[in-house]
C-alpha positions as CSV (number, residue, x, y, z in Angstrom):
1,X,-22.1,-18.6,94.0
2,X,-25.7,-17.9,95.0
3,X,-27.9,-20.8,96.3
4,X,-30.4,-20.3,93.5
5,X,-27.7,-20.6,90.8
6,X,-26.4,-23.8,92.4
7,X,-29.8,-25.3,92.4
8,X,-30.3,-24.5,88.8
9,X,-27.0,-26.0,87.8
10,X,-27.7,-29.2,89.8
11,X,-31.1,-29.5,88.1
12,X,-29.5,-29.1,84.7
13,X,-26.9,-31.8,85.5
14,X,-29.6,-34.2,86.7
15,X,-31.6,-33.5,83.5
16,X,-28.6,-34.2,81.3
17,X,-27.9,-37.5,83.1
18,X,-31.5,-38.6,82.9
19,X,-31.7,-37.7,79.2
20,X,-28.5,-39.7,78.4
21,X,-29.7,-42.7,80.3
22,X,-33.1,-42.7,78.6
23,X,-31.7,-42.2,75.0
24,X,-28.9,-44.8,75.5
25,X,-31.5,-47.3,76.8
26,X,-33.9,-46.7,74.0
27,X,-31.2,-46.7,71.4
28,X,-29.9,-50.0,72.7
29,X,-33.4,-51.6,72.8
30,X,-34.4,-50.3,69.4
31,X,-31.4,-50.2,67.0
32,X,-32.0,-48.6,63.7
33,X,-31.5,-50.4,60.4
34,X,-28.3,-49.7,58.5
35,X,-24.9,-50.9,57.5
36,X,-22.9,-51.9,54.3
37,X,-24.4,-54.2,51.7
38,X,-24.0,-57.9,52.5
39,X,-22.4,-57.1,55.9
40,X,-23.3,-59.3,58.9
41,X,-23.5,-56.1,60.9
42,X,-26.1,-54.6,58.6
43,X,-29.8,-54.8,59.6
44,X,-31.0,-53.1,56.5
45,X,-32.8,-54.9,53.7
46,X,-29.5,-55.7,51.9
47,X,-27.6,-56.8,55.0
48,X,-26.7,-60.2,56.2
49,X,-27.5,-59.8,59.9
50,X,-30.4,-62.2,59.5
51,X,-28.3,-64.8,57.8
52,X,-25.7,-64.7,60.6
53,X,-28.5,-65.1,63.2
54,X,-29.9,-68.1,61.2
55,X,-26.5,-69.8,61.1
56,X,-26.0,-69.3,64.9
57,X,-29.5,-70.7,65.7
58,X,-28.8,-73.7,63.4
59,X,-25.7,-74.7,65.4
60,X,-22.9,-72.9,63.5
61,X,-20.4,-70.9,65.7
62,X,-20.4,-67.5,64.0
63,X,-17.6,-65.0,64.2
64,X,-16.7,-61.8,62.4
65,X,-13.3,-61.0,60.9
66,X,-12.3,-57.3,61.1
67,X,-8.9,-57.5,59.4
68,X,-8.2,-58.2,55.7
69,X,-7.8,-61.9,54.7
70,X,-4.1,-61.4,54.2
71,X,-3.7,-60.4,57.9
72,X,-6.2,-62.8,59.4
73,X,-5.6,-66.3,60.8
74,X,-7.9,-68.3,58.5
75,X,-8.8,-71.8,59.8
76,X,-9.5,-74.3,57.0
77,X,-12.1,-75.9,59.2
78,X,-14.3,-72.8,58.8
79,X,-16.6,-71.4,56.2
80,X,-15.8,-67.8,55.2
81,X,-18.5,-65.5,53.9
82,X,-17.3,-62.7,51.7
83,X,-20.1,-61.2,49.6
84,X,-20.2,-57.8,47.8
85,X,-16.7,-56.7,49.0
86,X,-15.7,-53.1,48.6
87,X,-12.0,-53.8,48.2
88,X,-10.0,-57.0,47.8
89,X,-6.3,-56.8,47.3
90,X,-4.1,-59.3,45.5
91,X,-2.6,-60.4,48.8
92,X,-6.1,-61.1,50.2
93,X,-6.9,-63.3,47.2
94,X,-3.7,-65.3,47.7
95,X,-4.6,-65.8,51.4
96,X,-8.1,-67.0,50.5
97,X,-6.8,-69.5,47.8
98,X,-4.4,-70.9,50.4
99,X,-7.3,-71.2,52.9
100,X,-9.5,-73.0,50.4
101,X,-6.7,-75.3,49.2
102,X,-6.1,-76.4,52.8
103,X,-9.8,-77.5,53.1
104,X,-11.6,-74.2,53.8
105,X,-15.0,-73.3,52.4
106,X,-15.6,-69.9,50.8
107,X,-18.9,-68.3,50.0
108,X,-18.1,-65.3,47.7
109,X,-19.5,-63.2,44.9
110,X,-22.1,-60.5,44.6
111,X,-22.6,-57.6,42.3
112,X,-19.7,-56.7,39.9
113,X,-17.1,-59.1,41.4
114,X,-14.3,-57.5,39.4
115,X,-10.7,-58.5,39.0
116,X,-10.3,-60.3,42.3
117,X,-12.6,-63.1,41.1
118,X,-10.3,-63.9,38.1
119,X,-7.3,-64.1,40.5
120,X,-9.2,-66.4,42.8
121,X,-10.2,-68.9,40.1
122,X,-8.1,-69.4,37.0
123,X,-11.1,-69.8,34.6
124,X,-13.6,-67.5,36.5
125,X,-17.3,-67.2,35.5
126,X,-18.5,-64.1,33.6
127,X,-20.9,-61.8,35.5
128,X,-23.9,-59.9,34.1
129,X,-26.1,-57.4,35.9
130,X,-29.4,-59.0,34.8
131,X,-30.7,-62.3,36.1
132,X,-33.9,-64.3,36.7
133,X,-35.8,-63.8,40.0
134,X,-36.6,-67.6,40.3
135,X,-33.9,-70.3,40.2
136,X,-34.0,-74.1,40.6
137,X,-31.3,-76.7,41.2
138,X,-29.4,-77.8,38.1
139,X,-27.5,-80.7,39.8
140,X,-27.8,-82.7,43.0
141,X,-24.8,-81.3,44.9
142,X,-24.5,-80.6,48.7
143,X,-25.3,-76.9,48.1
144,X,-28.7,-77.7,46.6
145,X,-29.7,-80.4,49.0
146,X,-33.3,-79.8,50.2
147,X,-33.6,-76.8,47.9
148,X,-36.4,-76.6,45.4
149,X,-36.9,-73.0,44.5
150,X,-34.7,-69.9,45.3
151,X,-36.1,-66.4,45.0
152,X,-33.7,-63.5,44.2
153,X,-33.9,-59.8,43.3
154,X,-32.6,-60.5,39.8
155,X,-29.6,-58.3,40.3
156,X,-27.0,-60.5,38.8
157,X,-26.2,-63.8,37.1
158,X,-23.3,-65.9,35.7
159,X,-23.7,-65.7,32.0
160,X,-20.8,-68.0,31.5
161,X,-19.8,-70.5,34.2
162,X,-16.2,-70.7,32.9
163,X,-14.3,-73.4,34.8
164,X,-16.9,-73.6,37.6
165,X,-19.9,-75.9,37.9
166,X,-23.3,-74.2,37.7
167,X,-25.6,-75.8,40.2
168,X,-28.5,-73.3,40.6
169,X,-30.3,-71.3,37.9
170,X,-31.5,-72.1,34.4
171,X,-29.8,-73.4,31.3
172,X,-29.0,-69.9,30.0
173,X,-27.5,-68.4,33.2
174,X,-26.8,-69.5,36.7
175,X,-27.2,-68.0,40.2
176,X,-24.8,-70.3,41.9
177,X,-21.6,-72.1,40.7
178,X,-19.1,-74.1,42.7
179,X,-15.5,-75.0,42.2
180,X,-13.1,-77.4,44.0
181,X,-9.7,-75.9,44.8
182,X,-7.4,-78.3,46.5
183,X,-9.1,-79.9,49.5
184,X,-11.6,-77.0,49.8
185,X,-14.6,-75.6,47.9
186,X,-15.6,-72.2,46.5
187,X,-19.3,-71.3,46.2
188,X,-19.9,-68.3,44.0
189,X,-23.2,-66.4,44.2
190,X,-23.9,-64.0,41.3
191,X,-26.6,-62.2,43.4
192,X,-26.4,-62.0,47.2
193,X,-30.1,-61.1,47.7
194,X,-31.3,-64.7,48.5
195,X,-29.2,-64.5,51.7
196,X,-30.0,-60.9,52.5
197,X,-32.5,-59.8,55.1
198,X,-35.1,-58.8,52.5
199,X,-35.4,-62.3,50.9
200,X,-33.9,-64.8,53.4
201,X,-37.4,-66.0,54.5
202,X,-38.7,-66.4,51.0
203,X,-38.9,-69.8,49.1
204,X,-36.0,-72.1,50.1
205,X,-33.5,-69.3,50.5
206,X,-32.8,-70.1,54.2
207,X,-32.2,-73.7,53.3
208,X,-29.8,-72.6,50.6
209,X,-27.9,-70.5,53.1
210,X,-27.6,-73.4,55.5
211,X,-26.4,-75.8,52.8
212,X,-23.7,-73.3,51.6
213,X,-22.3,-73.1,55.2
214,X,-21.6,-76.8,55.3
215,X,-22.3,-79.4,57.9
216,X,-24.0,-78.5,61.2
217,X,-21.4,-77.3,63.7
218,X,-19.0,-76.0,61.1
219,X,-17.8,-72.5,62.2
220,X,-18.7,-69.6,59.9
221,X,-16.7,-66.4,59.8
222,X,-18.0,-63.2,58.1
223,X,-15.2,-61.2,56.5
224,X,-16.0,-57.6,57.5
225,X,-12.8,-55.7,56.7
226,X,-13.9,-55.7,53.1
227,X,-16.9,-53.7,54.1
228,X,-14.9,-51.1,55.9
229,X,-14.9,-52.5,59.4
230,X,-11.5,-52.5,61.0
231,X,-10.1,-53.7,64.3
232,X,-10.6,-51.0,67.0
233,X,-9.2,-50.6,70.4
234,X,-9.5,-48.2,73.3
235,X,-12.2,-45.5,72.8
236,X,-12.5,-46.3,69.1
237,X,-13.9,-49.7,70.0
238,X,-16.8,-48.2,71.9
239,X,-20.2,-47.9,70.2
240,X,-21.0,-44.4,69.0
241,X,-23.9,-44.1,71.4
242,X,-21.6,-45.0,74.3
243,X,-19.2,-42.2,73.2
244,X,-22.1,-39.6,73.3
245,X,-23.1,-40.9,76.7
246,X,-19.6,-40.4,78.0
247,X,-19.5,-36.9,76.6
248,X,-22.8,-36.1,78.2
249,X,-21.7,-37.5,81.6
250,X,-18.6,-35.3,81.4
251,X,-20.7,-32.2,80.8
252,X,-23.0,-33.2,83.7
253,X,-19.9,-33.6,86.0
254,X,-18.6,-30.2,85.0
255,X,-22.0,-28.7,85.8
256,X,-22.0,-30.4,89.2
257,X,-18.6,-29.0,90.0
258,X,-19.7,-25.6,88.9
259,X,-22.7,-25.9,91.3
260,X,-20.4,-26.5,94.2
261,X,-17.9,-23.8,93.2
262,X,-17.3,-21.0,95.8
263,X,-16.2,-17.5,94.8
264,X,-12.9,-16.3,96.2
265,X,-14.6,-13.4,98.0
266,X,-18.0,-12.0,98.8
267,X,-20.2,-10.5,96.1
268,X,-19.4,-6.8,95.8
269,X,-22.5,-4.7,96.5
270,X,-23.3,-1.8,94.2
271,X,-21.7,1.5,95.4
272,X,-24.0,3.8,97.3
273,X,-25.5,6.8,95.7
274,X,-23.3,9.9,95.8
275,X,-24.3,12.4,98.4
276,X,-25.0,15.9,97.2
277,X,-22.4,18.6,97.7
278,X,-22.2,19.7,101.4
279,X,-22.9,23.4,100.6
280,X,-26.0,22.4,98.6
281,X,-27.1,20.3,101.5
282,X,-26.6,23.0,104.0
283,X,-28.3,25.6,101.9
284,X,-31.3,23.3,101.4
285,X,-31.5,22.7,105.2
286,X,-31.2,26.4,105.9
287,X,-33.9,27.2,103.4
288,X,-36.2,24.7,105.1
289,X,-35.5,26.3,108.4
290,X,-36.1,29.7,107.0
291,X,-39.6,28.6,105.9
292,X,-40.6,27.7,109.4
293,X,-42.7,29.9,111.6
294,X,-39.7,30.6,114.0
295,X,-36.4,30.3,112.1
296,X,-34.4,31.6,115.1
297,X,-35.8,29.0,117.4
298,X,-35.2,26.2,114.8
299,X,-31.6,27.4,114.2
300,X,-30.8,27.6,118.0
301,X,-29.2,24.1,118.1
302,X,-27.0,25.1,115.1
303,X,-25.8,28.3,116.9
304,X,-25.2,26.4,120.1
305,X,-23.2,23.7,118.4
306,X,-21.1,26.2,116.4
307,X,-20.4,28.2,119.5
308,X,-19.2,25.2,121.4
309,X,-16.9,24.1,118.5
310,X,-15.3,27.6,118.4
311,X,-14.7,27.6,122.2
312,X,-13.2,24.1,122.1
313,X,-10.9,24.7,119.0
314,X,-9.8,28.1,120.3
315,X,-9.2,26.8,123.8
316,X,-11.5,29.4,125.3
317,X,-13.5,28.9,128.5
318,X,-17.3,28.8,128.3
319,X,-17.5,32.2,130.0
320,X,-15.5,33.9,127.1
321,X,-16.9,37.2,126.0
322,X,-18.6,37.6,122.6
323,X,-15.7,39.7,121.4
324,X,-13.2,37.0,122.2
325,X,-15.5,34.4,120.6
326,X,-15.8,36.4,117.3
327,X,-12.1,36.9,117.2
328,X,-11.5,33.2,117.6
329,X,-14.1,32.4,114.9
330,X,-12.4,34.7,112.4
331,X,-9.1,33.0,113.1
332,X,-10.7,29.6,112.4
333,X,-11.6,30.9,108.9
334,X,-15.2,32.0,109.2
335,X,-16.3,34.9,107.0
336,X,-17.9,38.0,108.7
337,X,-21.5,36.9,108.3
338,X,-20.6,33.5,109.8
339,X,-18.6,35.1,112.6
340,X,-21.7,37.2,113.5
341,X,-24.0,34.2,113.7
342,X,-21.6,32.5,116.1
343,X,-21.4,35.4,118.4
344,X,-25.1,36.3,118.6
345,X,-27.6,34.2,120.5
346,X,-30.6,35.4,118.6
347,X,-30.5,34.9,114.9
348,X,-32.6,36.6,112.3
349,X,-34.1,34.9,109.3
350,X,-31.3,36.2,107.2
351,X,-28.7,34.7,109.5
352,X,-30.0,31.1,109.3
353,X,-28.1,30.2,106.1
354,X,-24.8,31.7,107.5
355,X,-25.2,29.7,110.7
356,X,-25.5,26.4,108.9
357,X,-22.5,27.3,106.8
358,X,-20.4,28.2,109.9
359,X,-21.3,24.9,111.5
360,X,-20.3,22.9,108.4
361,X,-16.9,24.6,108.4
362,X,-16.3,24.2,112.1
363,X,-17.3,20.5,111.9
364,X,-14.3,20.1,109.5
365,X,-16.4,19.6,106.2
366,X,-15.4,21.7,103.2
367,X,-18.3,23.9,102.2
């Protein structure tokens, strides 16, 4: 491989590595907003990343569960947050009821809770898509301690509390209801927006979030399998940007190998240009000689060389007669005109071409 090509490949490999390092660093320092609704991974307006950070800063150990409740080990000393779930199976509901009955605390609800809520609580509240944007405490319970006003997006309300106790809202509808199940407690939010990133800092929303989590130091686990997050291992556990970085590094490594690669043999040069036919070459040379002022003098070296070749090939001495020389030339395949030029020392202008042809034959080149 040529030195210039190797240098180009090395430069490309270095550029790829530099680009990957820069993009990975920038991406890591400036993550973009996104994620499922009410997920603790989501930094978008409707995510709970801010709520998870608030709990951690307030002294609550925060974890994230990436398996469904039915497959998770649920500690009743914890508070589980499961808002706006995408899919909750009957086995998951049973696991959550067992968790709460043993003393666990569950923050659940969100938009269109569906059938899973009726299985979680026997006399479940009725949900409606319209609600007030401002709510006030209805009863002095632990969940409303230190809370005066809660702001929401008005995206849901409990129109009928059912067998639960409304504690936040107004007389006609409620934003938050609670229910005691065994030794534990279920806290149902009809609208998750007060705890989401967009409204967490408004009114007393942050205080509500801390009160729902329980006493300071109580662990809080966010159920993320219901938002599509599963347990990953191996390469699947790596962040997407890391996977792209690994792919880019592999490409750079291949370019570096290619830059060091040596060919199995030397580079083949282009074939030389084909020579013109010998007869044409001889004729051209003879014509050039013929145009000189003294063609005989110019052709004398040709005559001398042709004569010596005939003598050598015929085995004749240098003192051989012209007659023996011509006879030998004829035996060597020269035509009469060529035989005459070999035997005569002085050549006329007409004999120049024949002399060149005779020398070509005697030299062993087909004319």
